[in-house]
C-alpha positions as CSV (number, residue, x, y, z in Angstrom):
1,M,103.0,99.4,84.7
2,K,101.4,96.2,85.6
3,T,99.0,95.8,88.5
4,K,101.6,93.8,90.3
5,D,104.0,96.7,90.2
6,L,101.4,99.1,91.6
7,V,100.6,96.7,94.4
8,I,104.3,96.3,95.2
9,C,104.8,100.1,95.1
10,S,101.9,100.6,97.4
11,L,103.1,97.9,99.8
12,F,106.5,99.6,100.1
13,A,104.7,103.0,100.7
14,A,102.9,101.2,103.5
15,I,106.2,99.9,104.9
16,T,107.4,103.6,104.9
17,V,104.2,104.6,106.8
18,I,104.9,101.9,109.4
19,L,108.6,102.8,109.9
20,A,107.8,106.5,110.0
21,Q,105.9,105.9,113.3
22,I,109.2,104.8,114.9
23,S,110.1,108.3,115.9
24,I,112.3,109.8,118.5
25,P,111.9,113.6,119.0
26,F,115.1,115.7,118.9
27,P,115.7,119.3,119.9
28,G,115.2,121.6,116.9
29,G,112.1,119.9,115.6
30,V,113.7,117.2,113.4
31,P,112.8,113.8,114.7
32,L,114.8,110.6,114.3
33,T,112.6,108.2,112.3
34,M,113.1,105.0,110.4
35,Q,111.6,106.5,107.2
36,T,115.0,106.7,105.5
37,L,115.5,103.0,106.2
38,A,112.3,102.3,104.3
39,V,113.3,104.6,101.5
40,S,116.7,102.8,101.2
41,L,114.9,99.4,101.1
42,C,112.6,100.7,98.4
43,G,115.6,101.7,96.2
44,I,117.5,98.5,96.8
45,I,114.6,96.1,96.3
46,L,112.3,97.9,93.9
47,G,114.9,99.7,91.8
48,S,114.8,103.3,90.6
49,K,111.4,103.5,88.9
50,R,109.3,101.5,91.4
51,G,111.2,102.9,94.3
52,F,110.5,106.4,93.1
53,I,106.8,105.6,92.6
54,S,106.5,104.0,96.0
55,Q,107.8,107.1,97.7
56,C,105.7,109.4,95.5
57,I,102.6,107.4,96.7
58,Y,103.9,107.9,100.3
59,V,104.3,111.7,99.9
60,L,101.0,112.1,98.1
61,L,99.1,110.1,100.8
62,G,100.6,112.5,103.5
63,A,100.1,115.6,101.4
64,I,96.3,114.9,101.1
65,G,96.1,114.7,104.9
66,L,96.4,111.0,105.7
67,P,98.4,110.5,108.9
68,V,101.3,108.7,107.3
69,F,104.2,110.9,108.4
70,A,106.0,110.7,111.7
71,S,103.8,110.8,114.8
72,F,100.8,110.0,112.7
73,S,100.8,113.5,111.1
74,G,99.8,114.4,107.6
75,G,98.7,117.3,105.4
76,A,100.3,120.0,103.2
77,Q,101.3,121.9,106.3
78,I,103.9,119.1,107.0
79,I,105.2,119.3,103.5
80,F,105.5,123.1,103.6
81,G,106.7,123.0,107.2
82,P,110.4,122.9,108.4
83,T,110.9,119.2,107.8
84,G,109.0,118.9,104.6
85,G,112.1,119.0,102.4
86,F,113.3,115.7,103.9
87,I,109.9,114.1,103.0
88,L,109.9,115.6,99.5
89,S,113.3,114.2,98.8
90,F,112.3,110.6,99.5
91,P,111.4,109.8,95.9
92,I,114.7,111.2,94.7
93,M,116.6,109.3,97.3
94,A,114.9,106.0,96.4
95,Y,115.6,106.7,92.7
96,I,119.3,107.3,93.3
97,I,119.7,104.2,95.4
98,G,117.6,102.1,92.9
99,F,119.5,103.4,89.9
100,I,122.9,102.3,91.3
101,C,121.5,99.0,92.7
102,E,120.0,98.0,89.4
103,R,123.4,98.2,87.9
104,S,125.4,96.4,90.5
105,D,125.2,93.8,93.3
106,N,128.5,95.0,94.7
107,K,127.9,95.6,98.5
108,A,130.2,98.6,98.6
109,L,128.4,100.3,95.7
110,I,125.0,99.5,97.4
111,I,126.2,101.2,100.6
112,F,127.7,104.1,98.5
113,S,124.3,104.5,96.9
114,M,122.6,104.9,100.2
115,I,125.2,107.4,101.4
116,L,124.7,109.3,98.2
117,G,120.9,109.2,98.6
118,S,121.3,110.3,102.2
119,V,123.5,113.3,101.2
120,V,120.8,114.3,98.7
121,N,118.1,113.9,101.4
122,Y,120.1,115.9,103.9
123,F,120.8,118.6,101.4
124,I,117.3,119.1,100.1
125,G,115.8,118.8,103.7
126,T,118.3,121.2,105.1
127,V,117.9,123.8,102.4
128,H,114.1,123.6,102.8
129,F,114.6,123.9,106.6
130,V,116.7,127.1,106.1
131,L,114.1,128.6,103.8
132,I,111.3,128.0,106.3
133,T,113.1,128.8,109.6
134,K,115.5,131.5,108.3
135,M,118.4,129.8,110.2
136,T,121.8,129.9,108.7
137,M,123.0,126.9,106.8
138,L,125.5,126.1,109.6
139,E,122.7,126.3,112.3
140,A,120.5,124.1,110.2
141,F,123.3,121.6,109.6
142,L,123.8,121.4,113.3
143,V,120.1,120.7,113.8
144,C,119.2,118.7,110.7
145,V,122.3,116.7,109.8
146,A,125.0,116.4,112.5
147,P,122.8,114.6,115.1
148,F,121.7,112.0,112.5
149,I,125.0,111.1,110.7
150,V,125.8,108.0,112.9
151,T,122.2,106.7,113.0
152,G,122.0,107.3,109.2
153,L,125.0,105.1,108.6
154,V,123.6,102.4,110.9
155,K,120.2,102.6,109.1
156,S,122.1,102.3,105.8
157,L,123.9,99.2,106.9
158,I,120.7,97.6,108.2
159,A,119.0,98.4,104.9
160,A,121.9,97.0,102.9
161,V,121.8,93.7,104.9
162,I,118.0,93.3,104.6
163,G,117.8,94.6,101.1
164,I,120.6,92.4,99.7
165,R,119.2,89.3,101.4
166,L,115.6,89.9,100.2
167,K,116.9,90.6,96.7
168,K,118.8,87.3,96.6
169,N,115.9,85.3,98.1
170,I,114.7,83.0,95.4
171,S,111.0,83.2,96.5
172,M,111.1,87.1,96.4
173,Q,112.6,87.2,92.9
174,G,109.3,86.0,91.3
175,V,107.4,88.7,93.1
176,L,109.7,91.5,92.3
177,E,110.3,90.8,88.6
């Protein structure tokens, strides 16, 4: 990787940190954040490899204790806590979105990639939540997924609009390539 790639990956990790702080607490301990919007943007704009790396940077910064997760939290206890699976799935989510977006500029496929990435995020996060809390899968689904479906779709649409515009922007193309 070139130095420029590392800087861009770090910049998008920082964007994820910033959007993680936009957080609304929900009952059950799973907050509504804008992290997944940032993850989607990473995939669309950076592609699979750099999107994956940017989210690995984000996860590692939080894992070593820097306050980068929602509500300025950080540390291994967050990763191994009930919502840690959602965070751990961010690199995979970015990779999936990036993989599809590298191969197509079709808006429907881009939105599909974000829905697929979100399904993977919800699945990994919910399974992790079940393992930690000992809830049933249905109970965890009602806490971890159901309240966030509509907002997840809205964030996907916002990410698609922003991501597609930035990707097509002539001045951004030189930076991202």
